[in-house]
N, C-alpha and C positions, 0 to 999 in steps of 0.2 A: 829838516822839516818835520819829521815825525816827533821829535822831542818838543818842538815849538807847538805843534798841534795838541800834544798831550798836556802841556802846561796851560795852554789856552782853554782846553776842554775842562780842566780842573777849575780854572777861574770861573767857568760858566756852570759849575756844579756837577757836570757829568761828561763822560765820554761815550759816544755812540760807537760801540765796538765794531759793528758792521761797516759803518762809514769810514772809520779809521782803517780797517782792513782793506776795504775797496780802494782807498786812496794810497795806502803805503804797502799793502801786501802782507801785513803782519797783524796777528791778533795780539793786542797789548797784554792780555792776561797770559797767553802762552809765552810770549817773548820775555816778560818780566815776572814770571810766576812767583819767585821767592819774595820779591819786593811787594807785589800785590798781596800775597798771603800775609806778609808782615803788616801791611797797612790795614787789611781786614782784621787781623788779630788785635791790632792796636785801636780798632774802632774808628779809623779815619775814613774808610770807604766800604761800600757794599758792592757786590758783584752779582750781576744776573747774566743771562745769555745775551742780553741786548746792551747792557750798560755797565760802566764803572761809575758809581755815583758817590758824591761826598756825603758823609754823615754830618750831623750837627757839629761833632768834634772836628771832623775834617774841614768844615768851613772855617772854624776858628783857627785851624792850623793849615789853611789852604796853600800858602806858599811852600810850606814844608812838604806837603803831600805831592804837589806838582814837581818840586825839585827832586824828591826821592824817585819818582817815576822817570823823570828826564835823566837822572844820573844812571839809572838802571839801563836805559836805552843806550846812553853813551858807552856804558861798560861793555855792551854786546857789540859795539862798533857799527851801529846802524846810523 
């Protein structure tokens, strides 16, 4: 369910970090730090205390961004 919510959030342009944590018990940035850092460095997302948001480049590569985050969640076994 967490991976599904992340992919859906990316399709909607952002993830509400608090809502995701309240629902699943994990902060997506803490859980997938390396992947999130890679996506930020690649210009696909921006991160604030409240959100992980797609950049213009991230929107163009939206499925890639969502799949990267979902794969990172799957890799941790959640």
